[in-house]
N, CA, C and O atoms as a GROMACS GRO file, in nm:
protein
  288
    1MET      N    1   6.535  12.576  16.064
    1MET     CA    2   6.514  12.733  16.069
    1MET      C    3   6.368  12.760  16.074
    1MET      O    4   6.281  12.719  15.997
    2LYS      N    5   6.358  12.837  16.180
    2LYS     CA    6   6.215  12.875  16.181
    2LYS      C    7   6.189  13.039  16.129
    2LYS      O    8   6.275  13.126  16.117
    3VAL      N    9   6.020  13.050  16.099
    3VAL     CA   10   5.973  13.197  16.013
    3VAL      C   11   5.937  13.306  16.132
    3VAL      O   12   5.852  13.251  16.202
    4LEU      N   13   5.965  13.436  16.183
    4LEU     CA   14   5.893  13.436  16.239
    4LEU      C   15   5.804  13.618  16.199
    4LEU      O   16   5.874  13.707  16.151
    5LYS      N   17   5.697  13.636  16.219
    5LYS     CA   18   5.676  13.755  16.179
    5LYS      C   19   5.704  13.932  16.285
    5LYS      O   20   5.625  13.966  16.373
    6VAL      N   21   5.750  13.962  16.271
    6VAL     CA   22   5.826  14.101  16.335
    6VAL      C   23   5.677  14.188  16.341
    6VAL      O   24   5.602  14.207  16.246
    7THR      N   25   5.660  14.230  16.468
    7THR     CA   26   5.546  14.246  16.543
    7THR      C   27   5.524  14.430  16.492
    7THR      O   28   5.618  14.467  16.423
    8GLN      N   29   5.432  14.524  16.514
    8GLN     CA   30   5.400  14.677  16.518
    8GLN      C   31   5.526  14.680  16.592
    8GLN      O   32   5.600  14.727  16.506
    9ASN      N   33   5.591  14.663  16.684
    9ASN     CA   34   5.682  14.737  16.775
    9ASN      C   35   5.785  14.716  16.703
    9ASN      O   36   5.850  14.821  16.697
   10GLY      N   37   5.830  14.638  16.650
   10GLY     CA   38   5.958  14.594  16.618
   10GLY      C   39   6.034  14.463  16.656
   10GLY      O   40   6.154  14.441  16.644
   11ALA      N   41   5.932  14.377  16.705
   11ALA     CA   42   6.025  14.307  16.796
   11ALA      C   43   5.952  14.151  16.734
   11ALA      O   44   5.865  14.155  16.648
   12ILE      N   45   5.993  14.043  16.781
   12ILE     CA   46   5.973  13.919  16.771
   12ILE      C   47   5.922  13.858  16.875
   12ILE      O   48   5.977  13.856  16.986
   13ARG      N   49   5.799  13.798  16.842
   13ARG     CA   50   5.750  13.695  17.008
   13ARG      C   51   5.863  13.554  17.007
   13ARG      O   52   5.910  13.484  16.917
   14TRP      N   53   5.876  13.558  17.155
   14TRP     CA   54   6.012  13.406  17.126
   14TRP      C   55   5.943  13.332  17.278
   14TRP      O   56   5.963  13.372  17.392
   15LYS      N   57   5.860  13.216  17.236
   15LYS     CA   58   5.857  13.130  17.335
   15LYS      C   59   5.672  13.185  17.369
   15LYS      O   60   5.617  13.128  17.464
   16SER      N   61   5.635  13.233  17.334
   16SER     CA   62   5.484  13.286  17.363
   16SER      C   63   5.502  13.452  17.478
   16SER      O   64   5.431  13.552  17.472
   17TYR      N   65   5.582  13.434  17.542
   17TYR     CA   66   5.598  13.552  17.623
   17TYR      C   67   5.717  13.625  17.650
   17TYR      O   68   5.726  13.702  17.745
   18TYR      N   69   5.840  13.598  17.543
   18TYR     CA   70   5.941  13.677  17.573
   18TYR      C   71   5.937  13.752  17.450
   18TYR      O   72   5.866  13.724  17.353
   19TRP      N   73   6.055  13.893  17.462
   19TRP     CA   74   6.034  13.977  17.340
   19TRP      C   75   6.174  13.943  17.296
   19TRP      O   76   6.244  13.910  17.392
   20VAL      N   77   6.244  13.941  17.158
   20VAL     CA   78   6.360  14.014  17.090
   20VAL      C   79   6.333  14.116  17.036
   20VAL      O   80   6.233  14.101  16.965
   21TYR      N   81   6.387  14.250  17.034
   21TYR     CA   82   6.374  14.316  16.986
   21TYR      C   83   6.477  14.352  16.816
   21TYR      O   84   6.600  14.356  16.809
   22LEU      N   85   6.376  14.372  16.697
   22LEU     CA   86   6.489  14.365  16.573
   22LEU      C   87   6.497  14.545  16.516
   22LEU      O   88   6.591  14.614  16.556
   23THR      N   89   6.447  14.573  16.472
   23THR     CA   90   6.402  14.675  16.440
   23THR      C   91   6.239  14.718  16.400
   23THR      O   92   6.157  14.638  16.354
   24VAL      N   93   6.212  14.870  16.431
   24VAL     CA   94   6.075  14.907  16.343
   24VAL      C   95   6.083  14.926  16.208
   24VAL      O   96   5.977  14.962  16.156
   25ALA      N   97   6.193  14.910  16.124
   25ALA     CA   98   6.171  14.898  15.982
   25ALA      C   99   6.121  14.747  15.944
   25ALA      O  100   6.050  14.727  15.846
   26LEU      N  101   6.162  14.650  16.027
   26LEU     CA  102   6.102  14.503  15.957
   26LEU      C  103   5.951  14.472  16.018
   26LEU      O  104   5.908  14.357  16.023
   27LYS      N  105   5.879  14.580  16.061
   27LYS     CA  106   5.738  14.530  16.111
   27LYS      C  107   5.647  14.489  16.006
   27LYS      O  108   5.589  14.558  15.922
   28GLY      N  109   5.645  14.376  16.025
   28GLY     CA  110   5.490  14.340  15.941
   28GLY      C  111   5.613  14.180  15.815
   28GLY      O  112   5.598  14.109  15.716
   29LYS      N  113   5.684  14.203  15.885
   29LYS     CA  114   5.802  14.141  15.796
   29LYS      C  115   5.815  14.013  15.848
   29LYS      O  116   5.794  13.988  15.966
   30TYR      N  117   5.852  13.916  15.754
   30TYR     CA  118   5.889  13.768  15.817
   30TYR      C  119   6.059  13.770  15.829
   30TYR      O  120   6.136  13.820  15.747
   31VAL      N  121   6.099  13.692  15.973
   31VAL     CA  122   6.266  13.696  15.988
   31VAL      C  123   6.272  13.536  15.982
   31VAL      O  124   6.176  13.469  16.020
   32GLY      N  125   6.378  13.483  15.938
   32GLY     CA  126   6.422  13.370  15.970
   32GLY      C  127   6.525  13.375  16.093
   32GLY      O  128   6.615  13.458  16.098
   33ILE      N  129   6.499  13.253  16.216
   33ILE     CA  130   6.588  13.198  16.338
   33ILE      C  131   6.684  13.082  16.275
   33ILE      O  132   6.650  13.017  16.176
   34GLU      N  133   6.763  13.070  16.318
   34GLU     CA  134   6.845  12.920  16.278
   34GLU      C  135   6.919  12.894  16.408
   34GLU      O  136   6.987  12.990  16.444
   35ASP      N  137   6.922  12.810  16.469
   35ASP     CA  138   6.954  12.747  16.621
   35ASP      C  139   7.084  12.705  16.568
   35ASP      O  140   7.098  12.628  16.473
   36LEU      N  141   7.186  12.764  16.641
   36LEU     CA  142   7.347  12.723  16.645
   36LEU      C  143   7.377  12.658  16.762
   36LEU      O  144   7.496  12.662  16.795
   37GLY      N  145   7.282  12.586  16.849
   37GLY     CA  146   7.361  12.537  16.961
   37GLY      C  147   7.325  12.597  17.088
   37GLY      O  148   7.316  12.719  17.097
   38ASN      N  149   7.300  12.505  17.206
   38ASN     CA  150   7.344  12.592  17.355
   38ASN      C  151   7.254  12.722  17.389
   38ASN      O  152   7.252  12.794  17.490
   39GLY      N  153   7.170  12.728  17.255
   39GLY     CA  154   7.066  12.849  17.329
   39GLY      C  155   7.058  12.960  17.227
   39GLY      O  156   6.970  13.046  17.217
   40ILE      N  157   7.174  12.941  17.146
   40ILE     CA  158   7.218  13.088  17.046
   40ILE      C  159   7.128  13.052  16.918
   40ILE      O  160   7.126  12.946  16.856
   41TRP      N  161   7.078  13.133  16.902
   41TRP     CA  162   6.998  13.152  16.768
   41TRP      C  163   7.053  13.292  16.690
   41TRP      O  164   7.082  13.394  16.753
   42LYS      N  165   7.065  13.278  16.530
   42LYS     CA  166   7.093  13.388  16.452
   42LYS      C  167   6.974  13.421  16.361
   42LYS      O  168   6.910  13.335  16.300
   43VAL      N  169   6.951  13.549  16.355
   43VAL     CA  170   6.826  13.598  16.311
   43VAL      C  171   6.895  13.693  16.145
   43VAL      O  172   6.980  13.778  16.122
   44PHE      N  173   6.773  13.595  16.048
   44PHE     CA  174   6.834  13.669  15.930
   44PHE      C  175   6.640  13.740  15.879
   44PHE      O  176   6.522  13.711  15.900
   45TYR      N  177   6.749  13.874  15.783
   45TYR     CA  178   6.583  13.883  15.686
   45TYR      C  179   6.625  13.869  15.543
   45TYR      O  180   6.719  13.917  15.479
   46ARG      N  181   6.570  13.823  15.526
   46ARG     CA  182   6.598  13.706  15.379
   46ARG      C  183   6.736  13.674  15.368
   46ARG      O  184   6.778  13.577  15.432
   47ASN      N  185   6.826  13.748  15.285
   47ASN     CA  186   6.977  13.664  15.299
   47ASN      C  187   7.084  13.737  15.400
   47ASN      O  188   7.203  13.709  15.412
   48VAL      N  189   7.001  13.850  15.478
   48VAL     CA  190   7.115  13.968  15.540
   48VAL      C  191   7.092  13.898  15.682
   48VAL      O  192   6.978  13.873  15.721
   49PHE      N  193   7.212  13.865  15.764
   49PHE     CA  194   7.242  13.825  15.876
   49PHE      C  195   7.248  13.985  15.975
   49PHE      O  196   7.335  14.072  15.972
   50LEU      N  197   7.113  13.977  16.064
   50LEU     CA  198   7.075  14.066  16.157
   50LEU      C  199   7.161  14.058  16.259
   50LEU      O  200   7.228  14.158  16.286
   51GLY      N  201   7.174  13.960  16.320
   51GLY     CA  202   7.225  13.932  16.464
   51GLY      C  203   7.212  13.805  16.542
   51GLY      O  204   7.162  13.699  16.505
   52PHE      N  205   7.260  13.830  16.642
   52PHE     CA  206   7.268  13.657  16.729
   52PHE      C  207   7.152  13.675  16.843
   52PHE      O  208   7.109  13.791  16.838
   53PHE      N  209   7.114  13.628  16.904
   53PHE     CA  210   7.022  13.636  17.025
   53PHE      C  211   7.052  13.462  17.137
   53PHE      O  212   7.064  13.346  17.100
   54ASN      N  213   7.054  13.525  17.271
   54ASN     CA  214   7.097  13.384  17.336
   54ASN      C  215   6.942  13.380  17.409
   54ASN      O  216   6.891  13.476  17.466
   55GLU      N  217   6.876  13.234  17.392
   55GLU     CA  218   6.698  13.243  17.477
   55GLU      C  219   6.759  13.201  17.634
   55GLU      O  220   6.672  13.196  17.722
   56LYS      N  221   6.873  13.178  17.668
   56LYS     CA  222   6.908  13.166  17.838
   56LYS      C  223   6.910  13.294  17.896
   56LYS      O  224   6.875  13.306  18.014
   57GLN      N  225   6.947  13.394  17.828
   57GLN     CA  226   6.969  13.555  17.884
   57GLN      C  227   6.809  13.643  17.861
   57GLN      O  228   6.804  13.762  17.890
   58LEU      N  229   6.678  13.566  17.804
   58LEU     CA  230   6.568  13.643  17.828
   58LEU      C  231   6.471  13.556  17.958
   58LEU      O  232   6.400  13.456  17.943
   59ARG      N  233   6.494  13.620  18.061
   59ARG     CA  234   6.449  13.599  18.153
   59ARG      C  235   6.368  13.698  18.203
   59ARG      O  236   6.295  13.640  18.283
   60ASN      N  237   6.336  13.832  18.202
   60ASN     CA  238   6.281  13.932  18.221
   60ASN      C  239   6.110  13.918  18.100
   60ASN      O  240   6.106  13.967  17.987
   61LYS      N  241   6.002  13.850  18.160
   61LYS     CA  242   5.870  13.881  18.056
   61LYS      C  243   5.857  13.984  18.031
   61LYS      O  244   5.816  14.008  17.917
   62GLU      N  245   5.885  14.096  18.123
   62GLU     CA  246   5.837  14.259  18.043
   62GLU      C  247   5.910  14.327  17.961
   62GLU      O  248   5.867  14.411  17.882
   63SER      N  249   6.054  14.287  17.977
   63SER     CA  250   6.157  14.365  17.900
   63SER      C  251   6.178  14.308  17.803
   63SER      O  252   6.156  14.188  17.814
   64SER      N  253   6.230  14.356  17.653
   64SER     CA  254   6.268  14.311  17.532
   64SER      C  255   6.434  14.288  17.544
   64SER      O  256   6.488  14.345  17.640
   65THR      N  257   6.521  14.205  17.449
   65THR     CA  258   6.620  14.198  17.443
   65THR      C  259   6.671  14.221  17.298
   65THR      O  260   6.618  14.166  17.202
   66ARG      N  261   6.750  14.285  17.291
   66ARG     CA  262   6.813  14.338  17.199
   66ARG      C  263   6.923  14.218  17.128
   66ARG      O  264   6.974  14.124  17.189
   67LEU      N  265   6.943  14.256  16.970
   67LEU     CA  266   7.024  14.124  16.868
   67LEU      C  267   7.186  14.186  16.923
   67LEU      O  268   7.206  14.293  16.979
   68GLU      N  269   7.274  14.095  16.892
   68GLU     CA  270   7.369  14.116  16.935
   68GLU      C  271   7.441  14.066  16.800
   68GLU      O  272   7.422  13.963  16.737
   69THR      N  273   7.520  14.161  16.778
   69THR     CA  274   7.635  14.129  16.652
   69THR      C  275   7.770  14.001  16.619
   69THR      O  276   7.818  13.939  16.525
   70ASN      N  277   7.784  14.017  16.766
   70ASN     CA  278   7.880  13.909  16.817
   70ASN      C  279   7.886  13.853  16.928
   70ASN      O  280   7.853  13.911  17.031
   71LEU      N  281   7.931  13.724  16.924
   71LEU     CA  282   7.932  13.680  17.067
   71LEU      C  283   8.006  13.663  17.201
   71LEU      O  284   7.982  13.592  17.299
   72VAL      N  285   8.108  13.753  17.172
   72VAL     CA  286   8.245  13.792  17.256
   72VAL      C  287   8.177  13.876  17.365
   72VAL      O  288   8.245  13.927  17.454
   0.00000   0.00000   0.00000
């Protein structure tokens, strides 16, 4: 599990140049991300599950990706 800090705009920085948007309510807080394999990551705040993101879908460096709540 990795721990990342949520920025002032409510996103986390992924691999130095990608953005994954979470929520502005978590700005300045730390979230945990857990690797599920195949580039899929589970995001938590404390013990609350927030959603998933797929690092293979992070292509455009200038736009952010939102979390998904299901993988289907």
